[in-house]
Structure formats: C-alpha cells, structure tokens
C-alpha positions in Angstrom: -12.4 11.9 7.3 -12.5 9.5 10.2 -13.8 10.5 13.6 -10.5 10.4 15.4 -11.8 11.9 18.6 -14.2 9.1 19.0 -11.4 6.5 19.0 -9.3 8.6 21.4 -12.3 9.0 23.8 -12.6 5.2 24.0 -8.9 4.8 24.6 -8.6 7.3 27.4 -9.9 4.8 29.9 -7.0 2.4 29.3 -8.7 0.3 26.7 -7.2 -1.2 23.6 -9.0 0.4 20.7 -8.8 -0.5 17.0 -9.7 1.9 14.2 -10.8 1.2 10.7 -8.4 1.7 7.8 -7.2 5.3 7.8 -5.6 7.5 5.1 -2.1 8.8 5.7 -3.3 12.2 6.8 -5.6 10.7 9.5 -2.8 8.4 10.6 -0.5 11.4 11.2 -3.2 13.4 13.0 -4.2 10.4 15.2 -0.6 9.7 16.1 0.0 13.3 17.2 -3.2 13.4 19.2 -2.4 10.1 20.9 1.1 11.2 21.8 -0.1 14.3 23.5 -2.3 12.2 25.8 0.3 9.5 26.5 -1.5 6.9 24.5 0.6 4.5 22.4 -0.4 3.7 18.8 0.6 1.0 16.3 -0.2 0.9 12.6 -1.0 -2.2 10.4 -1.7 -2.2 6.7 -1.3 -5.8 5.6 1.0 -4.9 2.6 4.6 -4.0 3.3 4.2 -0.6 1.7 0.5 0.1 2.4 -0.6 3.7 2.6 -4.0 3.0 4.2 -3.5 1.5 7.7 -5.4 0.4 10.8 -4.4 2.1 14.1 -4.5 0.3 17.4 -4.5 2.6 20.4 -3.3 1.1 23.7 -2.0 2.2 27.2 1.7 2.3 28.1 1.3 -0.7 30.4 0.4 -3.0 27.5 3.7 -4.3 26.0 2.4 -4.9 22.5 -0.7 -5.5 20.4 -1.6 -8.0 17.7 -2.0 -7.3 14.0 -5.7 -7.2 13.2 -5.2 -7.1 9.4 -5.1 -10.1 7.1 -4.4 -10.2 3.3 -6.4 -12.6 1.2 -6.5 -13.6 -2.4 -9.8 -13.1 -4.2 -10.8 -14.2 -7.7 -12.4 -10.8 -8.4 -12.2 -7.3 -7.0 -14.1 -6.7 -3.7 -17.1 -4.3 -3.6 -16.3 -0.7 -3.0 -18.9 -0.2 -0.3 -17.0 -2.1 2.5 -15.7 1.3 3.8 -13.2 1.2 6.6 -13.0 -2.6 6.9 -11.3 -2.9 3.5 -7.8 -1.6 3.1 -5.6 -1.6 0.0 -6.3 -3.8 -3.0 -3.6 -5.0 -5.4 -4.0 -7.0 -8.6 -1.6 -9.9 -9.1 -1.4 -12.6 -11.8 -3.3 -15.0 -9.6 -6.2 -12.6 -8.8 -6.7 -9.7 -6.5 -5.0 -9.3 -3.1 -7.1 -7.4 -0.5 -6.3 -6.2 3.1 -9.2 -6.9 5.4 -10.3 -6.5 9.0 -12.3 -9.4 10.4 -15.6 -7.6 9.6 -14.4 -7.4 6.0 -13.8 -11.1 5.8 -17.3 -11.8 7.1 -18.9 -9.4 4.6 -17.1 -10.9 1.7 -17.9 -14.5 2.8 -21.6 -13.5 3.1 -21.5 -12.2 -0.5 -20.1 -15.5 -1.8 -16.5 -14.6 -2.2 -13.9 -17.3 -1.9 -11.0 -16.1 0.3 -7.6 -17.9 -0.2 -4.2 -17.3 1.3 -1.9 -14.9 -0.7 0.6 -16.6 -3.0 4.0 -17.4 -1.5 6.2 -14.3 -1.4 3.4 -11.9 -2.4 3.8 -9.8 0.7 7.6 -9.6 0.7 9.2 -6.7 -1.2 10.9 -8.5 -4.1 14.7 -8.1 -4.4 15.3 -9.6 -7.8 17.2 -7.4 -10.3 14.8 -8.2 -13.2 11.2 -8.3 -12.1 7.7 -8.5 -13.6 5.3 -6.0 -12.3 1.6 -5.1 -12.7 1.1 -1.4 -12.7 -2.0 0.8 -13.4 -0.2 3.0 -15.9 3.2 3.6 -17.4 3.5 7.0 -15.6 6.7 7.7 -13.8 5.1 7.8 -10.3 3.3 4.4 -10.9 6.2 2.5 -12.3 8.8 4.1 -10.1 6.9 3.4 -6.8 6.2 -0.2 -7.7 9.7 -0.9 -9.1 11.6 0.5 -6.1 9.2 -0.8 -3.6 8.1 2.4 -2.0 4.7 4.1 -1.7 3.4 6.1 -4.6 3.0 9.2 -2.5 6.6 8.9 -1.3 7.9 8.5 -4.8 5.8 11.4 -6.0 7.4 13.6 -3.4 10.8 12.7 -4.7 9.6 13.6 -8.3 8.3 16.9 -7.1 11.6 17.7 -5.3 13.5 17.1 -8.6 15.2 13.9 -7.3 13.9 11.7 -10.2 15.3 11.9 -13.8 13.9 10.3 -16.9 16.1 10.1 -20.1 18.6 12.3 -18.3 16.1 15.1 -17.5 14.0 16.0 -14.4 10.9 13.9 -14.6 7.3 14.9 -13.9 4.8 12.5 -12.4 2.8 12.4 -15.6 5.7 11.4 -17.9 5.3 7.9 -19.3 8.1 5.3 -19.7 8.7 3.5 -23.0 10.7 0.3 -23.4 14.4 1.1 -23.0 13.9 4.2 -20.9 16.1 4.6 -17.8 14.7 6.1 -14.6 17.1 7.4 -12.0 15.8 8.1 -8.4 18.2 9.7 -6.0 18.7 7.4 -3.0 16.8 4.5 -4.6 18.8 3.5 -7.7 18.0 3.1 -11.4 15.2 1.4 -13.1 15.1 0.4 -16.8 11.8 -0.6 -18.5 12.7 -3.7 -20.5 9.4 -4.7 -21.9 5.6 -4.0 -21.8 4.4 -7.6 -21.8 0.7 -6.8 -22.2 -2.4 -5.9 -20.3 -4.3 -7.7 -17.6 -8.0 -8.4 -17.6 -8.4 -5.4 -15.4 -6.7 -3.1 -17.9 -3.5 -2.8 -16.0 0.0 -3.1 -17.6 2.2 -6.1 -17.1 5.8 -4.9 -17.5 9.3 -6.3 -17.1 11.9 -4.0 -15.4 15.5 -4.1 -14.3 16.3 -2.4 -11.0 19.7 -1.6 -9.7 20.2 -0.2 -6.2 
C-alpha cells in the first residue's frame, strides 16, 4: 500500500506533487483525503482504461497539470522490479506496451531496452464491429472487459451483479467462451466469439470477436 499521507504532507504547502502508480483502492483513498483538505487531484494512466494510475496533487490556484505518463512499445516485457514507476503492461502484436513515468524510461534505457512510440491507434478504444484481440484467457471477465473496452474490475462487478449472460444464462467470471458463444452485458451490448486464432509467444490468446452496442 502506498504512503498516501506522505504525498499529502508535501502537497499541503501549495506544491504540485506527483505520486507513483497507484492501485484503484489507493486512488479512491487519496482522492477522498485530498478533497477533505481542499487539494485538487488528477489521475493519469497512459492507457484509456488503465486501472493503475498516477495521481498529481495541486492547489486550487493552479488551473491544470500535465500528464506525466507515457506509453512506449518494447520488444520484450519490462522487469517486474520497477515498482511504482511502471504502470500497466499490455501485449500487442507488435510487442509489449508499457505505461511509464520518466524514472521508468531511464531505468529501461539503462538496461538496454529499446523504447519506441506505440503503434498508431493502439491507445484509442477501437470501435470496429469485428475486432481481433489479445487476451490472457478465454474467461468471461477477460474477454468481456477487452471486447467492450472497460476495465476488468468494472466488468467483473457487472458479472457479480447478474448483468452478464452467457449462452442465455447468468455468467460467472470463471466461465470460458468457445467459438460461437454469445455474451450479453447489460448496458454494454453483445459480444460473439467468432474464432480463436491462436496463441501469442507469451501464451495469451489471439481471438476474433464481433461486438454490437
């Protein structure tokens, strides 16, 4: 758990303070703590649907703050010991996308990583009806979240609330889709798994889905 009080203490004097990447629970706690003290807070995750985000605390007289997070394309996964300077990591066909703070960029460059700009359109939620996705498993929560363009935790909440149906029955997060299966998510639309194309070098599934909203 992040030392949120340390960040607040630094921000109380009217300074602009940036945190490392925070989990959703810490984001909510920090936002509540900052609001009670009249400190503004903005969150940045790099990816449109990122769960782990960086918070920037700033006084009310500051109109806005800049985004400190960048997303880069790597040829291999980043090391796991970068801690709070590394955000979310997502595998794509071209390699691995990683959200970084400036300290994370320096650390990777020092380790010999080649950092490239993300592929065009990689950071925009896709809107095509038929899409090719890379998912860690064929579970309802993994496929549904990626297919509808929402966070996995958000989609899992809908499953738990009984708002997601698979093959006409209430789905559980651990249910797996097979080609031809239709997934209905209340408020999001329907998703049909058309094809399991294969597996990536990292062992993830490459699938083709049809999404209707």
